[in-house]
N, C-alpha and C positions, 0 to 999 in steps of 0.2 A: 866737532859738532858743525854742521852746515848752517850758515847764515840764512834765515828764512827770507831776507830780502834779496838773495842771490838766486833763489829757486824760481822756477817759471811762474809767472803771475804775480811774484812778490806777496806770498801768503803772510798774514799778519801773526801767524804763530799758534799759540794755544786758543782751541775753540771754547769760547765762553758764552753764556747767556748775557744778553745786555745789548746796548746801543751799538750799532755798526755804522750808521750814517745818521744824518739829521732826521730821516724819517723811518728808518727801518731798525727794529729791535729783534734780536734772536732770542728764542727760547728753545734750548738744547734738549731734545728728547732723550730719555735714558735707554737707548737701544743700540749702543755701540756694538759693532761686530766687524770682521774683516770687509764685509760688503758695504756697511753703513758709516765706516769710520768712526768718528767720535759719537755718532748718533745723528738722527734727522734734525736739520735746522728748520724750525717753525718760526716763520717770519711774521711779525706784527708791523704793518706799515700805515703811516698816517701823516698828515701834515702836522707840524709842531703845535699849531694853535687850534686844532680842530678837536672835537669830542668824539669823532668817528674814526674807526680803524677798520682795516682790512687784514685777514689772516690768510697766509699763503702756506699751504701744506700743513694741516693740523697734525700729521704724523700717525704713529701707531695708535691702535685702540688701548689706550692707557689712560684711565680716569684721572690719575694723579697729574700726568703731563698735561692733559686737556684743560683740567682746571687751573693748572698753574699758568697756562697761556691766558685764560680769561682774567686771573687774578693780576697778572702783570699789566694786562691792557687797563683793567680797573684801577689799579694803583696809580697809573700815569693819567687818569682822568679820562679814559677812552672807553667807548662803547664799541663792541665789534659789530660791524654792520653788514659784512660780507665775508664769505669764505671762498677762496680760490684754490684750485689744484694745478700743479705743473704737469702731472701725469697720475696714472692710477695705481702704480706700484704700492703695496700694503704699507711700506714704511713711510710713505708720504700721505697716503689717501684712507687708510683703513679706519682712522678715527674720525673721518670727516662727518659721518652720519651723526655719531654721538656728539661731536663738537656742535654741530648744527642744532641738535636738540638742546644742548646746554646753553648756546648763545642766542638761539632763536633767529639764526641766519638762514639765507639760502646758500646752496654750494653751487658754484659755476665751474665747469670742466669742459674739455673739448669732447670727451666721451660721454654721450648721453646717459650711459649706464651709471655714471658717477654723480650726475646732476641731482640736486635737490631744489626744485623750483622750476619756473618756465624758462629761465634763460640759460644758454650755454656760453661757449667762447669760441671765437673764430678770429682768423688772421685779421688784422687791421682794427679789431675792436679797441676803443678807448674806454676804460673803466674810470668813472669819476666818483669818489666818495669823500664828501666833507672837504673839497677843495683839492684832494689828492688826484693825481693823474697816473694811471698805469696804462701802458700800451702792450697789447698781446703780440707776440712774436712767435709765429709757428716754427718749431724746431724739431720736426720728427727725426728719428733715427735711433736714439736710445730706446725709445718705443714709438709707435705709430701716433700716439696721442700726446706726445711731449710738447709743451709749451714753454716759453720764457716770458717774463714780464719786464719791460723796460720802464725804469722809474726816471723820467728825464730830469726831474728837479734835482736829484742827487747824482745825476750822470752815472746811474748804476743799472745793472740788469740782474734780475733774479733768475737763476738758471736751473733750478731743480737738479737732475741728474745729467744734463747735458754738458755741463762743465762743473767739475768738482773742485773743492778747494785743496785737494791733495790727491796725487795720482791721476789716473785717467778712468773714464767711464766705459761701461760695458755697451756694445750694440747688442741688444737682447733679441737675437734671432729666435723665432722667424718673425716676430712682430717688429723688431728693429731691423732697419735696412742701412747698409753702409752708404750707399749713394745718397740716400735722404740725409744721413748724419753729416756727410761732408758738405752738402748744400747748406745745412743748418749751421755749421761752423762758419762757413763763409758769409752767411747772413749776419751772425754775430760779429764777425770781423768788420762787416760794413758798419755796425752800429758803433764800433770803436773808432772808425776812421771818419765816418760821415756825421755822427750824432755826438761824438765826444764822450761816449761811455767809457769809464776808467775803472770802475769798481764791479767786481762780481760777487754777488751774494748767492753762495751756492746751496744746494739741498744738503750737502755734507761737507765737513771740512771748513777750514779757515776762510774768512774773507780775502779775496785777492784784490791787491791795489793796482795791478797792471793787466787789465782786461785784454788789451791787445796782445801782450806778451803770452798770456794764458792761451788765447785762441790760437796764436801762431804755433805755440808748443804743441797743442792738440793736433793741428794740421799736420805738422812734421812727424809727430808720433804715429799718426794713422798712416802717413805715406811709407814710413819705415817698417811698420808692422805688416803692411800690405806687401811690400817688397819681400819680406821675410818669408811670408806665407806663400807667395808665388814661387819663390826659389825652393822652398821645401816640397812643393807639389811637383815642380819640374824635376827634383831629385828622387821622386818616386813614393813620397809619403801621400797617400790618397785619403785615409781616414782622418776626420778632424782631430780625434784624440791622438793620433800620431803626430800631427802637426803641432798640436798643443804641447806635447812632451818635448818636442825639438825646439819650438820658437819660444816657448815660455819656461824653459828649463830653469832659469834663474829666478822665477816667480814662485812664491809660496804655493805649495800644492794645494792648499785649502781654497785657492782662487782659480784653480784649473777648471772646474766646471763653468764658472763665469767666462773664463778665457775661451772656453770651447763655443760659447755662444758667439762671441766676437769672431772666432775663427770660421764658424759656419757662415756668418754674415759676409766675411771677408772672400771666402771661396765663392759664394753666390755671386759677389760683385765681380769677381775675376772671370767667372764663367759668362756672365752676362756681357762683358766686354771682350769676350773672346781671347782672354789672356792665358786660360788654362783649358 
């Protein structure tokens, strides 16, 4: 058995609902799958002495889960004052409208189609609720609308699907673009170097206690996969599904459709840079 502490990012191990940092509590959604890992992590974030909380990524449209999120906040003496989305994929955002109805909150997101209320989210925004401070970090690449939320007081970043607690994420072509994703990873690396971020609170999988190690692993993994795809194309494999079968031969075939999205994004990147 591999020691979790020896894995990239130092994952904490089992994914559980409950406190992860002084200000962040996870409520794990019951939607585990090969793509969602243990399920979607719905984050309740608040100052310890505040009665107000922010919920990030309510998750799927599952009334039991959404009510559990509310109950968890209420049992801690908190009222949910705002709902935020890291991006629009259904496993993160499908339940947002219903959760807004249950909680009486607005929903803020980068994509106007996902918002409920007058305010959206943009790079550089600082969200303040009950003394809590969250800083919006643009991280397109997994999707065009992907965001992360920097929680300075806990030296943490909530990453949605940009960095996962286990494995690596998909560049969801054509909406997701590899060049954007690499820039986003470098932006997150800067948070770890310049702003002291050491904890990743991901949208799926366990909390990571070595944020810089996780991001460095992601950057190295992307460079490795890109080189593999480039070599495969140079050797005559032109169709994305052919490249997937060659490059991802050791990956569970149930994940090949998702891998093909990343391969298409990588092939676009290589074409744009004149490498194939």
